[in-house]
Kinemage of the C-alpha trace (Angstrom):
@kinemage 1
@onewidth
@group {chain A} dominant
@subgroup {mainchain}
@vectorlist {calphas} color= white
{ca met a 1} P 84.698 47.980 125.354
{ca arg a 2} L 87.625 49.991 126.747
{ca tyr a 3} L 90.063 48.417 124.276
{ca leu a 4} L 87.630 49.056 121.411
{ca leu a 5} L 87.483 52.732 122.393
{ca ile a 6} L 91.284 52.967 122.558
{ca trp a 7} L 91.658 51.347 119.120
{ca ser a 8} L 89.009 53.713 117.710
{ca leu a 9} L 90.860 56.751 119.070
{ca leu a 10} L 94.161 55.469 117.713
{ca phe a 11} L 92.555 54.901 114.298
{ca leu a 12} L 91.094 58.423 114.279
{ca ser a 13} L 94.446 59.904 115.354
{ca val a 14} L 96.298 58.082 112.556
{ca lys a 15} L 93.635 59.152 110.041
{ca thr a 16} L 93.778 62.797 111.197
{ca phe a 17} L 97.578 62.750 111.093
{ca ala a 18} L 97.470 61.356 107.560
{ca gln a 19} L 95.038 64.096 106.499
{ca asp a 20} L 97.165 66.790 108.139
{ca ser a 21} L 100.297 65.413 106.486
{ca thr a 22} L 98.577 65.423 103.126
{ca thr a 23} L 97.372 69.002 103.630
{ca ile a 24} L 100.818 70.170 104.739
{ca asn a 25} L 102.423 68.504 101.742
{ca gln a 26} L 99.887 70.053 99.358
{ca asp a 27} L 100.381 73.486 100.922
{ca glu a 28} L 104.147 73.207 100.609
{ca gln a 29} L 103.911 72.058 96.996
{ca leu a 30} L 101.635 74.976 96.097
{ca val a 31} L 103.966 77.531 97.688
{ca lys a 32} L 107.002 75.876 96.079
{ca gln a 33} L 105.347 75.981 92.676
{ca phe a 34} L 104.454 79.644 93.185
{ca ile a 35} L 108.033 80.509 94.160
{ca ser a 36} L 109.438 78.489 91.260
{ca thr a 37} L 107.262 80.566 88.938
{ca leu a 38} L 108.566 83.814 90.427
{ca asn a 39} L 112.154 82.591 90.206
{ca thr a 40} L 111.905 82.181 86.431
{ca asn a 41} L 111.689 85.982 86.116
{ca ser a 42} L 109.724 85.213 82.947
{ca leu a 43} L 106.663 87.235 81.990
{ca glu a 44} L 105.291 84.403 79.859
{ca thr a 45} L 105.623 81.849 82.674
{ca ile a 46} L 104.078 84.191 85.236
{ca thr a 47} L 101.203 85.033 82.892
{ca arg a 48} L 100.393 81.354 82.349
{ca tyr a 49} L 100.516 80.723 86.095
{ca val a 50} L 98.191 83.623 86.925
{ca asp a 51} L 95.712 82.556 84.245
{ca ser a 52} L 95.592 78.960 85.467
{ca his a 53} L 95.903 79.330 89.256
{ca phe a 54} L 94.183 82.602 90.187
{ca ser a 55} L 90.451 82.734 90.864
{ca gln a 56} L 88.133 84.324 88.339
{ca glu a 57} L 86.941 86.736 91.014
{ca ser a 58} L 90.487 88.005 91.614
{ca leu a 59} L 91.159 88.400 87.872
{ca ser a 60} L 88.047 90.543 87.442
{ca arg a 61} L 88.775 92.920 90.350
{ca trp a 62} L 89.376 96.659 90.003
{ca gln a 63} L 86.860 97.163 87.229
{ca gly a 64} L 88.235 94.263 85.223
{ca ser a 65} L 91.937 95.099 85.526
{ca gly a 66} L 92.709 92.400 88.137
{ca arg a 67} L 94.452 90.044 85.737
{ca glu a 68} L 96.767 92.747 84.426
{ca arg a 69} L 97.489 94.053 87.934
{ca tyr a 70} L 98.334 90.637 89.386
{ca ile a 71} L 100.584 89.780 86.457
{ca gly a 72} L 102.322 93.155 86.749
{ca tyr a 73} L 102.746 92.968 90.538
{ca thr a 74} L 104.023 89.387 90.381
{ca met a 75} L 106.501 90.239 87.628
{ca asn a 76} L 107.790 93.335 89.436
{ca met a 77} L 108.290 91.362 92.656
{ca ala a 78} L 110.093 88.622 90.725
{ca leu a 79} L 112.517 91.182 89.283
{ca leu a 80} L 113.016 92.798 92.689
{ca his a 81} L 113.989 89.550 94.437
{ca his a 82} L 115.501 87.579 91.509
{ca thr a 83} L 115.483 84.350 93.523
{ca leu a 84} L 113.505 83.388 96.622
{ca ser a 85} L 114.433 80.373 98.733
{ca leu a 86} L 111.760 78.724 100.891
{ca lys a 87} L 112.333 77.826 104.546
{ca gln a 88} L 108.925 76.660 105.746
{ca val a 89} L 105.178 76.954 105.126
{ca thr a 90} L 102.410 77.572 107.661
{ca arg a 91} L 98.660 77.419 107.113
{ca thr a 92} L 96.018 79.532 108.830
{ca glu a 93} L 92.255 79.658 108.346
{ca arg a 94} L 90.234 82.712 109.284
{ca asp a 95} L 86.851 84.002 108.154
{ca gln a 96} L 86.549 81.087 105.706
{ca gln a 97} L 89.792 82.108 104.016
{ca ile a 98} L 92.915 79.971 103.853
{ca arg a 99} L 96.298 81.704 104.069
{ca leu a 100} L 99.544 79.979 103.231
{ca thr a 101} L 102.603 81.804 104.541
{ca gly a 102} L 106.000 80.910 103.190
{ca asp a 103} L 109.056 82.085 105.126
{ca val a 104} L 111.503 82.992 102.383
{ca leu a 105} L 114.901 84.587 101.870
{ca ser a 106} L 115.446 87.083 99.047
{ca gln a 107} L 118.699 86.577 97.200
{ca asn a 108} L 118.693 90.137 95.898
{ca thr a 109} L 117.871 92.122 99.053
{ca ala a 110} L 119.349 89.560 101.516
{ca leu a 111} L 116.344 90.126 103.815
{ca glu a 112} L 113.815 87.595 105.078
{ca tyr a 113} L 110.199 87.860 103.913
{ca ser a 114} L 106.754 86.452 104.533
{ca leu a 115} L 105.132 85.446 101.265
{ca val a 116} L 101.378 85.151 101.856
{ca ile a 117} L 99.025 83.397 99.427
{ca met a 118} L 95.248 83.553 99.971
{ca leu a 119} L 93.107 80.676 98.674
{ca asp a 120} L 89.366 80.503 98.029
{ca asp a 121} L 87.171 77.468 98.743
{ca lys a 122} L 88.246 75.895 95.440
{ca ser a 123} L 91.971 76.236 96.278
{ca lys a 124} L 92.347 78.977 93.684
{ca ile a 125} L 94.577 81.963 94.534
{ca ser a 126} L 92.465 84.976 95.489
{ca gly a 127} L 95.439 87.244 96.173
{ca trp a 128} L 99.006 87.363 97.399
{ca tyr a 129} L 101.642 89.706 98.803
{ca ile a 130} L 105.205 89.645 100.123
{ca arg a 131} L 106.476 91.691 103.082
{ca pro a 132} L 109.829 91.879 104.911
{ca ser a 133} L 109.913 89.868 108.131
{ca gly a 134} L 113.578 89.721 109.173
{ca leu a 135} L 116.894 91.514 108.680
{ca gly a 136} L 118.768 88.424 107.481
{ca gln a 137} L 122.455 89.196 107.046
{ca phe a 138} L 121.862 92.799 108.151
{ca ser a 139} L 120.931 91.956 111.725
{ca ala a 140} L 122.793 94.472 113.881
{ca gln a 141} L 125.425 93.204 116.316
{ca ser a 142} L 124.351 95.705 118.974
{ca asn a 143} L 121.338 97.838 119.809
{ca ser a 144} L 122.906 101.251 119.412
{ca glu a 145} L 122.535 104.298 117.201
{ca glu a 146} L 125.982 103.599 115.781
{ca ala a 147} L 124.890 100.085 114.753
{ca leu a 148} L 121.693 101.520 113.249
{ca leu a 149} L 123.612 103.952 111.042
{ca ser a 150} L 126.183 101.339 110.024
{ca thr a 151} L 123.457 98.860 109.063
{ca leu a 152} L 121.520 101.525 107.175
{ca glu a 153} L 124.564 102.404 105.065
{ca lys a 154} L 125.431 98.777 104.340
{ca leu a 155} L 121.841 97.942 103.412
{ca thr a 156} L 121.301 100.912 101.095
{ca asp a 157} L 124.631 100.283 99.364
{ca his a 158} L 123.773 96.591 98.938
{ca leu a 159} L 120.307 97.321 97.547
{ca ala a 160} L 121.635 99.953 95.157
{ca lys a 161} L 124.393 97.636 93.921
{ca asn a 162} L 121.765 94.977 93.154
{ca glu a 163} L 119.482 97.562 91.498
{ca ala a 164} L 116.843 97.026 94.182
{ca phe a 165} L 116.938 100.665 95.306
{ca ser a 166} L 116.994 103.893 93.346
{ca gly a 167} L 116.241 107.013 95.362
{ca thr a 168} L 117.186 109.006 98.434
{ca val a 169} L 117.245 108.295 102.177
{ca met a 170} L 117.469 110.610 105.169
{ca leu a 171} L 117.484 109.693 108.854
{ca ala a 172} L 117.483 112.452 111.454
{ca lys a 173} L 117.086 112.813 115.171
{ca gly a 174} L 115.162 115.984 115.707
{ca asp a 175} L 116.760 118.647 113.537
{ca lys a 176} L 120.098 116.818 113.344
{ca val a 177} L 120.615 114.819 110.146
{ca leu a 178} L 122.386 111.538 110.976
{ca phe a 179} L 122.420 109.902 107.550
{ca gln a 180} L 121.560 110.897 104.005
{ca lys a 181} L 122.391 109.298 100.693
{ca ala a 182} L 121.262 109.165 97.066
{ca his a 183} L 121.484 106.156 94.746
{ca gly a 184} L 120.495 105.253 91.220
{ca leu a 185} L 119.250 107.234 88.256
{ca ala a 186} L 116.649 109.990 88.152
{ca ser a 187} L 116.442 109.451 84.397
{ca arg a 188} L 117.406 106.195 82.718
{ca arg a 189} L 116.732 107.875 79.391
{ca tyr a 190} L 119.468 110.475 79.891
{ca asp a 191} L 121.626 108.733 82.536
{ca val a 192} L 121.035 111.466 85.123
{ca lys a 193} L 121.893 110.418 88.667
{ca asn a 194} L 119.706 111.019 91.700
{ca asn a 195} L 121.054 113.531 94.222
{ca ile a 196} L 119.942 114.329 97.742
{ca asp a 197} L 117.794 117.236 96.457
{ca thr a 198} L 116.104 115.296 93.660
{ca lys a 199} L 112.332 115.774 93.689
{ca phe a 200} L 110.418 112.475 93.717
{ca gln a 201} L 106.753 111.731 93.359
{ca ile a 202} L 105.417 111.000 96.834
{ca gly a 203} L 102.138 109.191 96.154
{ca ser a 204} L 99.739 109.386 99.092
{ca leu a 205} L 102.019 111.464 101.312
{ca asn a 206} L 99.983 114.403 99.974
{ca lys a 207} L 97.161 113.179 102.229
{ca met a 208} L 99.079 114.454 105.264
{ca phe a 209} L 99.287 117.955 103.779
{ca thr a 210} L 95.580 117.935 102.899
{ca ser a 211} L 94.622 116.842 106.391
{ca val a 212} L 96.846 119.424 108.055
{ca ala a 213} L 95.182 122.094 105.895
{ca ile a 214} L 91.723 120.932 107.026
{ca met a 215} L 92.799 121.030 110.677
{ca gln a 216} L 94.206 124.535 110.163
{ca leu a 217} L 90.736 125.606 109.058
{ca val a 218} L 89.325 123.889 112.159
{ca glu a 219} L 91.816 125.814 114.292
{ca ala a 220} L 90.678 129.038 112.587
{ca glu a 221} L 87.086 128.047 113.491
{ca lys a 222} L 86.046 128.069 109.841
{ca leu a 223} L 84.743 124.496 109.900
{ca ser a 224} L 84.266 121.491 112.181
{ca val a 225} L 85.205 117.853 111.676
{ca asn a 226} L 81.558 117.078 112.411
{ca asp a 227} L 80.359 119.126 109.430
{ca lys a 228} L 78.790 117.294 106.499
{ca leu a 229} L 80.525 117.145 103.143
{ca thr a 230} L 77.381 118.429 101.437
{ca gln a 231} L 77.659 121.682 103.398
{ca tyr a 232} L 80.567 122.499 101.107
{ca leu a 233} L 80.029 120.422 97.967
{ca asp a 234} L 76.571 120.505 96.370
{ca arg a 235} L 74.568 117.283 96.712
{ca lys a 236} L 73.737 117.472 92.999
{ca tyr a 237} L 77.223 116.199 92.110
{ca phe a 238} L 76.534 112.766 93.620
{ca gly a 239} L 74.271 109.904 92.658
{ca glu a 240} L 72.008 107.743 94.766
{ca gly a 241} L 73.057 106.851 98.292
{ca his a 242} L 73.598 108.371 101.708
{ca phe a 243} L 76.124 110.959 100.564
{ca asp a 244} L 74.362 113.510 102.797
{ca asn a 245} L 75.607 111.599 105.853
{ca ile a 246} L 79.336 111.853 105.088
{ca thr a 247} L 81.236 114.004 107.581
{ca ile a 248} L 84.630 115.701 107.421
{ca lys a 249} L 86.054 113.369 110.076
{ca gln a 250} L 84.932 110.337 108.059
{ca leu a 251} L 86.800 111.694 105.032
{ca leu a 252} L 89.872 112.280 107.215
{ca thr a 253} L 89.815 108.727 108.633
{ca his a 254} L 88.828 106.750 105.488
{ca thr a 255} L 85.486 105.742 106.974
{ca ser a 256} L 83.235 107.577 104.500
{ca gly a 257} L 82.538 104.561 102.287
{ca leu a 258} L 83.399 106.490 99.119
{ca gly a 259} L 84.503 104.236 96.268
{ca ala a 260} L 86.759 105.088 93.330
{ca ile a 261} L 86.017 107.917 90.927
{ca pro a 262} L 85.065 106.215 87.637
{ca asp a 263} L 86.630 107.007 84.257
{ca thr a 264} L 89.625 108.842 85.735
{ca asn a 265} L 92.019 106.875 83.511
{ca asn a 266} L 90.411 108.374 80.418
{ca gln a 267} L 90.193 111.877 81.861
{ca gln a 268} L 93.393 112.210 83.904
{ca ser a 269} L 95.325 114.103 81.236
{ca lys a 270} L 92.678 116.862 81.363
{ca met a 271} L 92.326 117.314 85.136
{ca arg a 272} L 94.549 120.220 86.170
{ca ser a 273} L 92.136 121.586 88.781
{ca leu a 274} L 89.759 119.950 91.238
{ca lys a 275} L 86.688 121.249 89.424
{ca asp a 276} L 87.727 119.314 86.301
{ca ser a 277} L 86.715 116.081 88.037
{ca leu a 278} L 83.285 117.259 89.231
{ca pro a 279} L 81.359 115.699 86.289
{ca leu a 280} L 82.721 112.265 87.244
{ca tyr a 281} L 81.321 112.221 90.780
{ca lys a 282} L 77.846 111.010 89.752
{ca gly a 283} L 79.388 107.603 89.145
{ca ile a 284} L 80.953 107.251 92.608
{ca lys a 285} L 79.528 104.359 94.616
{ca leu a 286} L 79.184 104.127 98.383
{ca asn a 287} L 80.759 100.840 99.427
{ca phe a 288} L 79.129 100.937 102.866
{ca glu a 289} L 77.117 103.175 105.163
{ca pro a 290} L 79.278 106.233 106.027
{ca gly a 291} L 80.995 105.817 109.388
{ca ser a 292} L 80.334 102.089 109.723
{ca arg a 293} L 83.829 100.783 108.937
{ca trp a 294} L 87.291 101.589 107.539
{ca gln a 295} L 88.308 101.391 103.885
{ca tyr a 296} L 91.139 103.380 102.329
{ca ser a 297} L 89.672 106.043 100.060
{ca ser a 298} L 91.658 108.463 97.929
{ca thr a 299} L 88.296 109.781 96.728
{ca gly a 300} L 87.576 110.983 100.258
{ca met a 301} L 90.794 112.982 100.350
{ca arg a 302} L 89.952 114.603 97.010
{ca met a 303} L 86.637 115.731 98.522
{ca leu a 304} L 88.587 117.418 101.321
{ca gly a 305} L 90.409 119.393 98.649
{ca his a 306} L 87.067 120.818 97.522
{ca val a 307} L 86.210 121.688 101.131
{ca ile a 308} L 89.501 123.598 101.478
{ca glu a 309} L 88.759 125.574 98.313
{ca val a 310} L 85.222 126.515 99.367
{ca val a 311} L 86.166 127.531 102.909
{ca ser a 312} L 89.431 129.350 102.113
{ca lys a 313} L 88.255 130.874 98.798
{ca gln a 314} L 91.650 129.872 97.380
{ca ser a 315} L 92.642 127.082 95.047
{ca tyr a 316} L 93.715 123.940 96.874
{ca tyr a 317} L 97.237 124.308 95.479
{ca asp a 318} L 97.632 127.938 96.579
{ca phe a 319} L 96.398 127.129 100.083
{ca ile a 320} L 98.819 124.217 100.533
{ca glu a 321} L 101.694 126.303 99.157
{ca gln a 322} L 100.980 129.189 101.534
{ca his a 323} L 99.901 127.375 104.688
{ca val a 324} L 101.862 124.112 104.590
{ca tyr a 325} L 104.903 124.317 102.324
{ca lys a 326} L 105.945 127.879 103.190
{ca lys a 327} L 105.269 127.495 106.928
{ca ala a 328} L 107.330 124.314 107.029
{ca gly a 329} L 110.147 125.637 104.829
{ca met a 330} L 109.452 123.128 102.042
{ca thr a 331} L 111.011 124.944 99.101
{ca asn a 332} L 111.206 121.994 96.713
{ca ser a 333} L 107.698 120.554 97.047
{ca gly a 334} L 104.564 120.951 94.965
{ca ser a 335} L 101.946 119.335 92.761
{ca phe a 336} L 103.689 120.020 89.475
{ca asp a 337} L 102.135 119.695 86.025
{ca leu a 338} L 103.881 116.637 84.586
{ca asp a 339} L 104.164 118.121 81.104
{ca val a 340} L 106.040 121.159 82.440
{ca pro a 341} L 109.830 120.671 82.735
{ca ile a 342} L 110.604 120.973 86.455
{ca lys a 343} L 114.318 120.809 87.166
{ca asn a 344} L 115.841 117.990 89.195
{ca thr a 345} L 112.790 115.691 89.175
{ca ala a 346} L 113.004 111.909 88.954
{ca arg a 347} L 111.071 109.777 86.490
{ca asn a 348} L 109.400 106.644 87.850
{ca tyr a 349} L 110.084 103.139 86.513
{ca trp a 350} L 108.158 99.873 86.672
{ca tyr a 351} L 108.071 96.718 84.600
{ca ser a 352} L 105.183 97.036 82.160
{ca thr a 353} L 103.449 93.897 80.917
{ca glu a 354} L 102.526 95.853 77.791
{ca thr a 355} L 106.014 97.001 76.779
{ca lys a 356} L 107.714 93.993 78.447
{ca thr a 357} L 110.479 96.166 79.829
{ca leu a 358} L 111.135 98.849 82.463
{ca thr a 359} L 108.840 101.721 81.556
{ca glu a 360} L 108.247 105.280 82.720
{ca asn a 361} L 104.841 105.713 84.358
{ca phe a 362} L 104.313 109.085 82.654
{ca met a 363} L 101.385 107.790 80.579
{ca met a 364} L 99.718 106.019 83.517
{ca gln a 365} L 98.903 108.922 85.835
{ca gly a 366} L 97.125 112.236 86.106
{ca val a 367} L 98.764 115.302 84.637
{ca lys a 368} L 98.831 116.964 88.074
{ca gly a 369} L 98.912 115.729 91.653
{ca gly a 370} L 96.292 116.748 94.167
{ca pro a 371} L 94.766 116.275 97.633
{ca ala a 372} L 95.058 112.470 97.553
{ca gly a 373} L 98.530 112.124 96.034
{ca gly a 374} L 100.822 112.571 93.069
{ca gly a 375} L 102.802 115.579 94.264
{ca tyr a 376} L 106.587 115.928 94.509
{ca ser a 377} L 108.966 116.454 97.409
{ca thr a 378} L 112.488 115.776 98.659
{ca val a 379} L 113.730 113.970 101.751
{ca ser a 380} L 114.912 117.319 103.157
{ca asp a 381} L 111.491 118.904 102.678
{ca leu a 382} L 109.790 115.932 104.327
{ca his a 383} L 112.181 116.332 107.264
{ca his a 384} L 111.183 120.005 107.470
{ca phe a 385} L 107.492 119.064 107.376
{ca ala a 386} L 107.949 116.565 110.201
{ca leu a 387} L 109.764 119.135 112.347
{ca ala a 388} L 107.133 121.807 111.675
{ca leu a 389} L 104.407 119.339 112.626
{ca ile a 390} L 105.872 118.095 115.905
{ca asn a 391} L 107.015 121.601 116.890
{ca his a 392} L 103.441 122.887 116.387
{ca gln a 393} L 104.328 125.353 113.643
{ca leu a 394} L 101.485 124.019 111.478
{ca leu a 395} L 98.848 123.276 114.140
{ca asn a 396} L 98.523 123.988 117.829
{ca ser a 397} L 99.518 121.199 120.216
{ca glu a 398} L 95.950 120.027 120.841
{ca leu a 399} L 95.050 119.667 117.159
{ca thr a 400} L 98.424 118.131 116.354
{ca val a 401} L 97.703 115.361 118.848
{ca glu a 402} L 94.167 114.993 117.511
{ca ala a 403} L 95.338 114.662 113.910
{ca thr a 404} L 98.107 112.184 114.696
{ca ser a 405} L 96.184 109.916 117.061
{ca ala a 406} L 94.358 106.766 115.948
{ca lys a 407} L 90.562 106.840 116.000
{ca pro a 408} L 89.316 103.368 117.071
{ca gln a 409} L 86.045 104.980 118.161
{ca leu a 410} L 85.509 105.846 114.477
{ca his a 411} L 86.436 102.322 113.261
{ca ser a 412} L 89.916 103.625 112.402
{ca pro a 413} L 92.330 101.869 114.821
{ca tyr a 414} L 95.522 102.564 112.849
{ca tyr a 415} L 94.765 105.914 111.261
{ca gly a 416} L 94.169 109.404 112.582
{ca tyr a 417} L 93.265 112.453 110.530
{ca gly a 418} L 95.445 111.900 107.462
{ca phe a 419} L 98.219 110.091 109.355
{ca ser a 420} L 98.877 106.403 109.870
{ca val a 421} L 99.502 105.532 113.524
{ca arg a 422} L 101.474 102.368 114.310
{ca gly a 423} L 103.455 100.781 117.111
{ca asp a 424} L 103.013 100.364 120.827
{ca val a 425} L 103.229 102.810 123.691
{ca gly a 426} L 106.848 103.973 123.875
{ca asn a 427} L 107.507 103.067 120.258
{ca gln a 428} L 104.803 104.853 118.293
{ca val a 429} L 105.335 105.780 114.642
{ca ile a 430} L 103.219 108.302 112.750
{ca gly a 431} L 103.461 109.308 109.112
{ca his a 432} L 102.342 107.953 105.770
{ca asn a 433} L 103.438 105.835 102.853
{ca gly a 434} L 102.996 106.436 99.150
{ca ser a 435} L 103.124 103.963 96.311
{ca tyr a 436} L 102.164 103.799 92.678
{ca leu a 437} L 103.684 102.367 89.523
{ca gly a 438} L 107.383 103.064 90.057
{ca thr a 439} L 106.720 105.294 93.087
{ca ser a 440} L 107.889 104.400 96.591
{ca ala a 441} L 107.687 106.949 99.407
{ca gln a 442} L 107.625 106.920 103.205
{ca leu a 443} L 107.754 109.448 106.010
{ca asn a 444} L 108.058 107.981 109.505
{ca ile a 445} L 108.069 110.131 112.623
{ca tyr a 446} L 109.159 108.052 115.622
{ca arg a 447} L 107.184 110.051 118.138
{ca asp a 448} L 108.717 108.498 121.263
{ca lys a 449} L 112.276 107.910 120.070
{ca gly a 450} L 112.742 111.284 118.346
{ca tyr a 451} L 113.866 109.975 114.945
{ca ile a 452} L 112.558 111.015 111.526
{ca leu a 453} L 112.972 108.814 108.443
{ca ala a 454} L 112.252 109.911 104.874
{ca val a 455} L 112.707 107.482 101.975
{ca leu a 456} L 111.872 108.330 98.366
{ca gly a 457} L 112.353 105.971 95.433
{ca asn a 458} L 111.582 105.831 91.725
{ca ser a 459} L 111.144 102.078 91.300
{ca asp a 460} L 108.564 99.617 92.626
{ca ala a 461} L 108.833 98.822 96.374
{ca ala a 462} L 112.221 100.572 96.426
{ca gly a 463} L 111.920 101.922 99.951
{ca glu a 464} L 110.263 98.962 101.665
{ca pro a 465} L 113.414 97.069 102.764
{ca ile a 466} L 114.976 100.261 104.131
{ca val a 467} L 111.870 101.328 106.043
{ca phe a 468} L 111.478 97.838 107.508
{ca ala a 469} L 115.105 97.695 108.634
{ca val a 470} L 115.022 101.115 110.294
{ca asn a 471} L 111.728 100.273 112.035
{ca glu a 472} L 113.217 97.074 113.430
{ca leu a 473} L 116.440 98.691 114.593
{ca ile a 474} L 114.882 101.792 116.158
{ca gln a 475} L 112.414 99.637 118.063
{ca lys a 476} L 115.357 97.972 119.834
{ca leu a 477} L 117.061 101.208 120.866
């Protein structure tokens, strides 16, 4: 009986090993095939792959634009990296979702990345992304500020040479600028180079300014974060659902449940003021009960813009200009009308699946930025904003801490009031990122180490390698 049991266990072990080996081999083959598709840098090949290997659910996401978005993202990442080489594949299963992670090296950026592919229960791809995971050839020889600056210069020069970065970078310690540089073209149409004072679109970095403005009104005792949205914006603008329950602090922390504003693509060229979007709000859906969980919501930030207007009796844009930009000394920032010629502004470029070439995103965005994003700034102005924030020139010390502290009690463990909050005790980073078609922006304030990093780019994912490298190097100081 004992020998029979031993033989049974051996048989099961061999069978399990065979199954595991088969699974590992299948996983590796899938990731290899995916990478081979990217390495072709061919729109036609990538399109065929997405159509045949992605799940129908993923292709129908984002109101039916999932297929176009995945093809576009995959093509832009292929052009960014040129060639990816695979080191190994690992498989994880969580919440009934399979994740295959390929450790890869990018030929173009010379950094290491994690390429993550999500599979559904039919082994169809339900989504994917690629993020930096290692410094590769740019690993610093020593953990010093001198090594940090040397690596930063070498990396930015390398990325610019390989057309992986077009934009500006500034690293400061307090008010002392340690490094600043501009690369690439502000306009490919007219061959105009970027300079350190070039104004770039900043995507969602506007959310920080909106949130600071709300907290200024809290400091002036003109509103409370516990107030309801419908105290300031008439309930008649919304459809069915618990919109009456949404609070200011839920809007600030992305826990309101507000979904996207419908039909903005067709109306964006007409929306120069916040009131222009009011007729669209009836179509907004609540994705969950307000306050029950976290989900990024640009719609929520736009609502805060309305609150600012009602409470201050000024336009959102005038209030931000007077109480944020002027107080911080941000002389080159604003939400400019895109059809008005503003000097020294960069155009944004991404690979369009429609034109099949690098394309300006001018036709793919609203005519004017607002509370949730789309404004313009420079790395110098972002440095000034960071200094004004941490030196309590915008908010008192108590409200500054409140705004820039995570809110796990509100289901927002990595986000405060308009600020992302990352890192561990002793190495905390606050700030925000911004991204859109051809827009790449980041402001990092290293609260404990005293550094400030601003990166602005006018091509897809332009700033990501630089931000990752600086994060890694500062953490070791």
